[in-house]
Residue frames as qw, qx, qy, qz and C-alpha x, y, z in Angstrom:
[[0.242, 0.020, 0.629, -0.739, -61.10, 13.05, 22.37],
 [0.270, -0.295, -0.820, -0.409, -64.35, 11.08, 22.22],
 [0.146, 0.213, 0.588, -0.767, -67.55, 12.46, 23.73],
 [0.092, -0.442, -0.752, -0.480, -71.31, 12.63, 23.08],
 [0.303, -0.571, -0.153, -0.747, -74.41, 14.41, 24.28],
 [0.779, -0.513, -0.352, -0.079, -74.64, 12.25, 27.40],
 [0.312, -0.886, 0.318, -0.127, -71.41, 13.74, 28.75],
 [0.921, -0.164, 0.254, 0.247, -69.23, 10.72, 28.01],
 [0.384, 0.857, -0.343, 0.005, -65.72, 11.50, 26.88],
 [0.897, -0.264, 0.212, 0.285, -62.43, 9.67, 26.64],
 [0.245, 0.928, -0.274, -0.058, -59.21, 11.50, 25.89],
 [0.928, 0.156, -0.229, 0.249, -56.84, 8.53, 26.45],
 [0.086, -0.895, 0.330, -0.289, -54.87, 10.57, 28.98],
 [0.709, -0.498, 0.498, -0.041, -53.64, 7.65, 31.12],
 [0.897, 0.281, 0.282, 0.193, -52.89, 5.66, 27.98],
 [0.436, 0.840, -0.131, 0.296, -50.82, 8.56, 26.60],
 [0.320, -0.801, 0.469, -0.191, -48.77, 8.76, 29.77],
 [0.860, -0.199, 0.468, 0.044, -48.12, 5.01, 29.69],
 [0.793, 0.523, 0.169, 0.262, -47.05, 5.15, 26.04],
 [0.175, 0.906, -0.261, 0.283, -44.83, 8.17, 26.68],
 [0.593, -0.629, 0.494, -0.093, -43.23, 6.32, 29.58],
 [0.896, 0.062, 0.410, 0.158, -42.54, 3.28, 27.39],
 [0.588, 0.780, 0.001, 0.214, -41.11, 5.51, 24.65],
 [0.247, -0.876, 0.413, -0.039, -38.30, 6.52, 27.03],
 [0.583, -0.404, 0.700, 0.080, -36.89, 2.99, 26.88],
 [0.837, 0.489, 0.242, -0.038, -37.61, 2.14, 23.25],
 [0.531, 0.779, -0.302, 0.139, -34.53, 1.60, 21.14],
 [0.501, -0.671, 0.541, -0.081, -32.51, 0.04, 23.96],
 [0.833, 0.382, -0.400, -0.021, -29.88, -2.43, 22.70],
 [0.667, -0.602, 0.438, 0.037, -27.40, -4.81, 24.30],
 [0.371, 0.623, -0.667, -0.172, -24.24, -6.40, 22.96],
 [0.953, -0.138, 0.231, -0.136, -24.06, -10.18, 22.68],
 [0.342, -0.593, 0.668, 0.292, -20.93, -12.25, 22.21],
 [0.319, 0.358, -0.750, -0.455, -19.85, -14.64, 19.51],
 [0.719, 0.054, 0.588, -0.367, -22.13, -17.56, 18.76],
 [0.823, 0.337, 0.432, 0.148, -21.36, -20.25, 16.18],
 [0.587, 0.272, 0.297, 0.702, -20.18, -18.35, 13.11],
 [0.001, 0.900, 0.264, 0.346, -21.61, -14.97, 14.15],
 [0.408, 0.245, -0.345, 0.809, -19.46, -12.18, 15.56],
 [0.127, -0.434, -0.547, 0.704, -20.31, -9.84, 18.41],
 [0.029, -0.439, -0.507, -0.741, -23.36, -7.77, 17.58],
 [0.214, 0.024, 0.397, -0.892, -26.07, -5.54, 19.03],
 [0.168, -0.412, -0.858, -0.257, -29.61, -6.81, 19.54],
 [0.286, -0.441, -0.054, -0.849, -32.65, -4.74, 20.40],
 [0.055, -0.172, -0.850, 0.495, -34.51, -5.06, 23.70],
 [0.253, -0.476, -0.544, -0.643, -38.26, -4.85, 23.02],
 [0.115, 0.034, 0.591, -0.798, -40.64, -3.36, 25.57],
 [0.316, -0.399, -0.753, -0.417, -44.22, -4.52, 26.06],
 [0.402, -0.370, 0.254, -0.798, -47.07, -3.40, 28.27],
 [0.791, -0.215, -0.536, -0.203, -48.05, -6.03, 30.79],
 [0.620, -0.691, 0.257, -0.268, -47.95, -6.96, 34.44],
 [0.025, -0.594, 0.803, -0.047, -44.95, -8.87, 35.75],
 [0.627, -0.069, 0.736, -0.248, -46.90, -12.02, 36.60],
 [0.798, 0.530, 0.182, -0.223, -48.09, -12.43, 33.00],
 [0.425, 0.761, -0.490, -0.030, -44.61, -11.92, 31.55],
 [0.239, -0.478, 0.823, -0.193, -43.02, -14.26, 34.08],
 [0.768, 0.132, 0.555, -0.292, -45.70, -16.88, 33.45],
 [0.750, 0.638, -0.090, -0.151, -44.91, -16.75, 29.73],
 [0.181, 0.702, -0.684, 0.084, -41.18, -17.15, 30.44],
 [0.495, -0.263, 0.785, -0.265, -41.83, -20.14, 32.68],
 [0.822, 0.362, 0.351, -0.263, -44.08, -21.69, 30.03],
 [0.548, -0.234, 0.595, 0.540, -41.23, -21.27, 27.57],
 [0.167, 0.218, 0.630, 0.726, -43.37, -19.91, 24.75],
 [0.387, 0.258, 0.179, -0.867, -46.31, -17.79, 23.75],
 [0.758, 0.377, 0.428, -0.315, -49.12, -18.91, 21.51],
 [0.696, 0.711, -0.062, -0.079, -46.95, -18.37, 18.47],
 [0.648, 0.540, -0.387, 0.372, -43.24, -18.29, 19.27],
 [0.705, -0.281, -0.400, 0.514, -40.58, -18.50, 21.94],
 [0.188, -0.982, -0.038, 0.000, -39.93, -15.53, 24.18],
 [0.711, 0.360, -0.195, 0.572, -36.46, -14.15, 23.55],
 [0.479, -0.815, -0.092, 0.312, -34.45, -12.51, 26.29],
 [0.091, -0.255, -0.527, 0.806, -33.64, -9.74, 27.02],
 [0.127, -0.601, -0.604, -0.508, -37.06, -8.10, 27.22],
 [0.007, -0.013, -0.422, 0.907, -38.77, -5.31, 29.18],
 [0.194, -0.603, -0.730, -0.258, -42.32, -4.88, 30.40],
 [0.027, -0.158, 0.238, -0.958, -44.03, -1.72, 31.69],
 [0.319, -0.527, -0.781, -0.102, -47.13, -1.55, 33.81],
 [0.256, -0.567, 0.083, -0.778, -49.31, 1.01, 35.63],
 [0.384, -0.079, -0.844, 0.365, -49.09, -0.22, 39.21],
 [0.177, -0.632, -0.626, 0.421, -51.17, 2.41, 40.98],
 [0.084, 0.554, 0.221, 0.798, -52.86, 5.81, 40.56],
 [0.368, -0.545, -0.582, 0.477, -53.21, 7.98, 43.64],
 [0.024, 0.928, 0.266, 0.260, -54.67, 11.43, 44.22],
 [0.543, 0.089, -0.234, 0.802, -51.97, 14.07, 44.86],
 [0.223, -0.875, -0.429, 0.016, -53.75, 16.36, 47.32],
 [0.477, -0.576, 0.021, 0.664, -50.53, 18.31, 47.96],
 [0.255, -0.024, 0.454, 0.853, -50.67, 19.69, 44.40],
 [0.052, 0.704, 0.686, 0.176, -54.32, 20.75, 44.45],
 [0.153, 0.067, -0.027, 0.986, -55.10, 24.47, 43.99],
 [0.420, 0.148, 0.275, -0.852, -58.71, 24.45, 45.08],
 [0.355, 0.299, 0.886, 0.004, -61.94, 22.80, 43.94],
 [0.358, 0.752, 0.553, 0.022, -63.79, 23.82, 40.79],
 [0.165, -0.678, 0.183, 0.693, -61.24, 26.50, 39.83],
 [0.655, 0.616, 0.414, 0.143, -61.75, 27.68, 36.25],
 [0.335, -0.415, 0.304, 0.790, -59.28, 29.37, 33.91],
 [0.510, 0.773, 0.369, -0.086, -60.47, 31.60, 31.07],
 [0.322, -0.445, 0.412, 0.727, -58.36, 32.74, 28.15],
 [0.584, 0.712, 0.148, -0.361, -59.11, 34.23, 24.73],
 [0.445, -0.266, 0.651, 0.555, -57.58, 33.27, 21.43],
 [0.577, 0.627, -0.090, -0.516, -57.98, 33.89, 17.71],
 [0.873, 0.071, 0.446, 0.186, -57.40, 30.88, 15.44],
 [0.367, -0.301, 0.494, 0.728, -54.78, 31.15, 12.71],
 [0.080, 0.242, 0.639, 0.726, -56.20, 33.20, 9.86],
 [0.125, -0.707, -0.689, 0.099, -59.11, 34.47, 11.99],
 [0.095, 0.582, 0.116, 0.799, -60.37, 38.04, 12.22],
 [0.219, -0.315, -0.590, 0.711, -60.83, 40.27, 15.26],
 [0.376, -0.283, 0.714, -0.518, -63.39, 40.41, 16.80],
 [0.794, 0.091, -0.247, -0.548, -65.49, 37.97, 14.73],
 [0.828, 0.131, -0.544, 0.019, -63.31, 34.92, 15.39],
 [0.052, -0.477, 0.654, -0.585, -62.39, 35.60, 19.00],
 [0.774, -0.303, -0.521, -0.195, -63.22, 32.62, 21.20],
 [0.353, -0.636, 0.486, -0.484, -63.02, 32.15, 24.95],
 [0.643, 0.074, -0.758, 0.077, -61.55, 28.93, 26.35],
 [0.591, -0.565, 0.271, -0.508, -62.97, 27.87, 29.70],
 [0.670, 0.184, -0.705, 0.140, -60.93, 25.19, 31.43],
 [0.738, -0.643, 0.012, -0.205, -61.49, 23.70, 34.84],
 [0.126, -0.720, 0.672, -0.117, -58.36, 23.16, 36.86],
 [0.747, 0.155, -0.639, -0.100, -57.11, 19.61, 36.16],
 [0.798, -0.555, 0.126, -0.197, -57.04, 17.19, 39.07],
 [0.155, 0.681, -0.712, 0.079, -53.49, 16.19, 40.15],
 [0.978, -0.159, 0.074, -0.115, -52.65, 12.50, 40.34],
 [0.117, -0.656, 0.737, 0.117, -49.47, 10.48, 40.66],
 [0.934, 0.221, -0.181, -0.215, -49.19, 7.44, 38.40],
 [0.514, -0.557, 0.649, 0.058, -46.90, 4.75, 39.77],
 [0.772, 0.498, -0.334, -0.211, -45.19, 2.96, 36.89],
 [0.746, -0.398, 0.529, 0.074, -43.25, -0.27, 37.02],
 [0.577, 0.648, -0.459, -0.192, -40.53, -1.31, 34.58],
 [0.862, -0.283, 0.420, 0.012, -39.39, -4.93, 34.68],
 [0.324, 0.694, -0.605, -0.217, -36.14, -5.99, 33.01],
 [0.942, -0.083, 0.320, -0.058, -35.53, -9.62, 32.04],
 [0.308, 0.731, -0.594, -0.134, -32.11, -10.86, 30.89],
 [0.972, 0.039, -0.229, -0.038, -30.53, -14.27, 30.34],
 [0.773, -0.014, -0.290, 0.564, -27.15, -13.36, 31.88],
 [0.401, -0.708, -0.228, 0.535, -25.55, -10.83, 34.19],
 [0.336, -0.142, 0.312, 0.877, -23.74, -8.94, 31.43],
 [0.036, -0.504, -0.599, -0.621, -26.97, -8.21, 29.54],
 [0.374, -0.769, -0.510, 0.089, -28.62, -7.19, 32.79],
 [0.428, -0.560, -0.046, 0.708, -25.85, -4.73, 33.67],
 [0.234, 0.126, 0.459, 0.848, -25.89, -3.29, 30.14],
 [0.162, -0.671, -0.600, -0.406, -29.59, -2.52, 30.45],
 [0.446, -0.769, -0.344, 0.302, -29.26, -0.95, 33.89],
 [0.460, -0.364, 0.120, 0.801, -26.25, 1.15, 32.88],
 [0.125, 0.289, 0.493, 0.811, -28.14, 2.63, 29.93],
 [0.294, -0.702, -0.563, -0.321, -31.31, 3.38, 31.91],
 [0.528, -0.639, -0.386, 0.404, -30.18, 4.58, 35.34],
 [0.370, -0.197, 0.032, 0.907, -28.06, 7.59, 34.20],
 [0.008, -0.507, -0.510, -0.695, -31.15, 9.07, 32.48],
 [0.461, -0.769, -0.363, -0.254, -32.70, 9.89, 35.85],
 [0.474, 0.168, -0.430, 0.750, -31.10, 12.28, 38.31],
 [0.323, 0.044, 0.941, -0.084, -33.56, 11.41, 39.75],
 [0.505, 0.598, 0.508, -0.359, -36.15, 12.65, 37.24],
 [0.285, 0.035, 0.623, 0.728, -36.64, 13.06, 33.50],
 [0.343, 0.471, 0.196, -0.789, -38.94, 15.66, 31.91],
 [0.284, 0.248, 0.839, 0.391, -41.37, 14.52, 29.21],
 [0.326, 0.285, -0.031, -0.901, -43.86, 16.29, 26.94],
 [0.425, 0.253, 0.866, -0.078, -47.06, 14.50, 25.99],
 [0.399, 0.724, 0.542, 0.152, -48.54, 16.97, 23.47],
 [0.327, 0.057, 0.146, 0.932, -48.05, 20.24, 21.58],
 [0.097, -0.754, -0.583, -0.285, -51.56, 21.59, 22.19],
 [0.168, 0.470, -0.185, 0.846, -51.34, 25.29, 23.22],
 [0.509, -0.493, 0.116, -0.696, -54.10, 25.01, 25.85],
 [0.860, -0.159, -0.482, 0.043, -53.03, 21.65, 27.27],
 [0.339, -0.831, 0.281, -0.340, -52.24, 22.49, 30.88],
 [0.787, -0.433, 0.438, -0.022, -50.63, 19.11, 31.57],
 [0.805, 0.566, -0.176, 0.018, -48.45, 18.66, 28.48],
 [0.312, 0.603, -0.626, 0.385, -45.24, 18.89, 30.52],
 [0.856, -0.481, 0.019, -0.189, -44.63, 16.21, 33.13],
 [0.069, 0.671, -0.723, 0.151, -41.74, 14.33, 34.68],
 [0.922, -0.080, -0.374, -0.057, -40.74, 10.74, 35.40],
 [0.253, -0.732, 0.524, -0.354, -39.11, 10.22, 38.81],
 [0.677, 0.131, -0.717, 0.101, -37.11, 7.10, 39.64],
 [0.566, -0.620, 0.192, -0.509, -38.17, 5.96, 43.12],
 [0.695, -0.421, 0.568, -0.135, -36.65, 2.51, 43.57],
 [0.558, 0.466, -0.655, -0.207, -34.70, -0.43, 42.15],
 [0.766, -0.295, 0.514, -0.247, -35.01, -4.10, 43.05],
 [0.441, 0.490, -0.717, -0.228, -32.84, -6.90, 41.65],
 [0.802, -0.175, 0.498, -0.280, -33.70, -10.59, 41.92],
 [0.255, 0.533, -0.731, -0.342, -31.33, -12.83, 40.00],
 [0.143, -0.045, 0.985, -0.082, -32.95, -16.10, 41.13],
 [0.471, 0.477, 0.552, -0.495, -36.40, -15.31, 39.73],
 [0.827, -0.192, 0.098, -0.520, -38.29, -16.98, 38.18],
 [0.360, -0.340, 0.868, -0.027, -37.53, -20.54, 39.21],
 [0.702, 0.280, 0.634, -0.162, -38.38, -23.55, 37.11],
 [0.542, 0.767, -0.158, -0.305, -37.11, -22.18, 33.84],
 [0.951, 0.188, 0.056, 0.240, -34.87, -24.20, 31.57],
 [0.574, 0.353, -0.129, 0.728, -32.32, -21.38, 31.38],
 [0.341, -0.404, -0.410, 0.744, -31.35, -18.69, 33.84],
 [0.051, 0.753, 0.384, 0.532, -33.44, -15.53, 33.90],
 [0.336, -0.209, -0.372, 0.839, -32.37, -12.41, 35.78],
 [0.069, -0.779, -0.514, -0.354, -35.05, -9.91, 36.69],
 [0.251, -0.189, -0.333, 0.889, -34.90, -6.40, 38.07],
 [0.019, -0.779, -0.608, -0.150, -37.76, -4.02, 38.76],
 [0.213, 0.042, -0.091, 0.972, -37.57, -0.22, 38.56],
 [0.044, -0.741, -0.656, 0.135, -40.37, 1.89, 40.02],
 [0.200, 0.181, 0.151, 0.951, -41.24, 5.41, 38.91],
 [0.079, 0.667, 0.553, -0.493, -43.65, 8.19, 39.86],
 [0.202, 0.357, 0.454, 0.791, -45.34, 10.32, 37.18],
 [0.060, 0.498, 0.437, -0.747, -46.90, 13.52, 38.60],
 [0.087, 0.298, 0.674, 0.671, -49.74, 14.13, 36.12],
 [0.312, 0.255, 0.286, -0.870, -52.92, 16.17, 35.74],
 [0.142, 0.351, 0.889, 0.259, -56.18, 14.63, 34.52],
 [0.175, 0.255, 0.064, -0.949, -58.58, 17.11, 32.97],
 [0.467, 0.552, 0.673, -0.156, -62.04, 17.29, 31.47],
 [0.455, 0.482, 0.443, 0.604, -62.74, 18.81, 28.02],
 [0.126, -0.262, -0.091, 0.952, -62.36, 22.57, 27.64],
 [0.277, 0.739, 0.599, -0.130, -65.45, 24.63, 26.81],
 [0.285, -0.008, 0.318, 0.904, -65.06, 26.98, 23.83],
 [0.120, 0.792, 0.583, -0.134, -67.52, 29.88, 23.66],
 [0.259, 0.412, 0.167, 0.858, -67.84, 33.27, 22.03],
 [0.351, -0.770, -0.522, 0.106, -68.88, 35.09, 25.18],
 [0.361, -0.131, -0.062, 0.921, -66.89, 38.31, 24.71],
 [0.179, 0.698, 0.352, -0.597, -68.70, 41.68, 24.61],
 [0.424, 0.291, 0.611, 0.602, -69.79, 42.25, 21.04],
 [0.038, -0.625, -0.334, -0.705, -72.34, 45.07, 21.43],
 [0.217, -0.283, -0.564, 0.745, -72.98, 47.61, 24.18],
 [0.133, -0.670, -0.499, -0.533, -76.36, 49.31, 24.56],
 [0.242, -0.180, -0.465, 0.832, -76.96, 52.27, 26.87],
 [0.141, -0.715, -0.474, -0.494, -79.94, 54.33, 27.92],
 [0.226, -0.020, -0.422, 0.878, -79.97, 57.39, 30.16],
 [0.322, -0.611, -0.480, -0.541, -83.06, 58.56, 31.97],
 [0.196, -0.393, 0.449, -0.778, -84.43, 59.98, 35.20],
 [0.553, -0.285, -0.780, -0.057, -85.76, 57.51, 37.75],
 [0.518, -0.752, -0.103, -0.394, -87.56, 58.00, 41.03],
 [0.053, -0.635, 0.645, -0.422, -85.59, 58.11, 44.26],
 [0.791, -0.240, 0.413, -0.383, -87.42, 55.00, 45.44],
 [0.921, 0.346, -0.177, -0.017, -85.82, 52.84, 42.74],
 [0.437, -0.734, 0.520, 0.019, -82.89, 51.22, 44.51],
 [0.702, -0.126, 0.671, 0.201, -82.28, 47.84, 42.96],
 [0.057, -0.250, 0.651, 0.715, -81.33, 47.30, 39.32],
 [0.080, 0.412, 0.885, 0.203, -84.67, 45.60, 38.71],
 [0.021, 0.792, 0.470, -0.389, -86.55, 48.67, 39.97],
 [0.066, -0.601, 0.278, 0.747, -84.41, 51.04, 37.88],
 [0.072, -0.011, 0.816, 0.574, -84.99, 48.98, 34.71],
 [0.053, 0.588, 0.807, -0.017, -88.72, 48.78, 35.44],
 [0.004, -0.773, -0.221, 0.595, -88.88, 52.58, 35.91],
 [0.026, -0.444, 0.505, 0.740, -87.06, 53.18, 32.58],
 [0.090, 0.217, 0.904, 0.357, -89.30, 50.65, 30.82],
 [0.074, 0.705, 0.649, -0.274, -92.39, 52.49, 32.07],
 [0.043, 0.763, -0.050, -0.643, -91.05, 55.67, 30.43],
 [0.796, 0.550, 0.238, 0.087, -90.48, 53.88, 27.10],
 [0.148, -0.848, 0.415, 0.295, -86.86, 54.98, 27.29],
 [0.882, 0.451, -0.137, -0.015, -85.05, 53.57, 24.17],
 [0.775, -0.386, 0.288, 0.409, -81.61, 51.93, 24.11],
 [0.355, 0.875, -0.285, -0.165, -78.76, 53.59, 22.21],
 [0.951, 0.102, 0.014, 0.292, -76.09, 51.43, 20.58],
 [0.166, -0.937, 0.284, 0.117, -72.76, 52.82, 21.80],
 [0.168, -0.549, 0.784, 0.233, -70.46, 49.98, 20.64],
 [0.911, 0.304, 0.084, -0.264, -70.81, 47.47, 17.80],
 [0.536, -0.472, 0.642, 0.280, -68.00, 44.95, 17.54],
 [0.708, 0.375, 0.567, 0.190, -69.20, 43.74, 14.14],
 [0.420, 0.867, 0.157, 0.217, -68.64, 47.14, 12.54],
 [0.315, -0.888, 0.302, 0.143, -65.50, 48.07, 14.49],
 [0.818, 0.483, -0.215, 0.226, -62.29, 47.63, 12.56],
 [0.598, -0.738, 0.265, 0.166, -59.15, 46.91, 14.55]]
């Protein structure tokens, strides 16, 4: 997390969700047939982050700045982010919890975590599949589609106070277009899968030591006219009534 005194912070939350989404499909392979002297073998299907129009434009151009684009290939993209009002639990809700770090002592190392309720959003992700023939295309679909029934649970972190570390990826639609893009030297089959990621975007947690460490008490007689706490304290102050220490967390051994 990056932040400064001006209140700026950046926790890469959307980026983490996009990377976690892409990690679902990493390691995908397809089988290709015999070619020249080579036997049947498995080849990997790389996945890149990028909008469909940029990937398609590169395929039509036939190359990148450095080398030819090899099919099959996948591209992932954040298509939209919308506020999920149906999952909101109020405005400005704060959660407080206490913890002692590993190896810490009680009560010296007790800290209080203050966390505002994260804001629910739904990230719409798009996964585009590009293949050079129908067999490769079906191999990719058959490995991906059974993973979602219709959703897949993911975990983005192991932080104990991360309220949004568990999320899910929901398959919402599939579109196949075997005639796209046109103008290429060889056939390119494209299909687009759309997903919803119900996520929570949060601001940094505030860590404070605001537990009760010492308790002072003073007992005295006040006039019947003293009603409010301010009047009672003023009456006791006028009598020079001293405070007695009744609890000291620093000297208490638990």
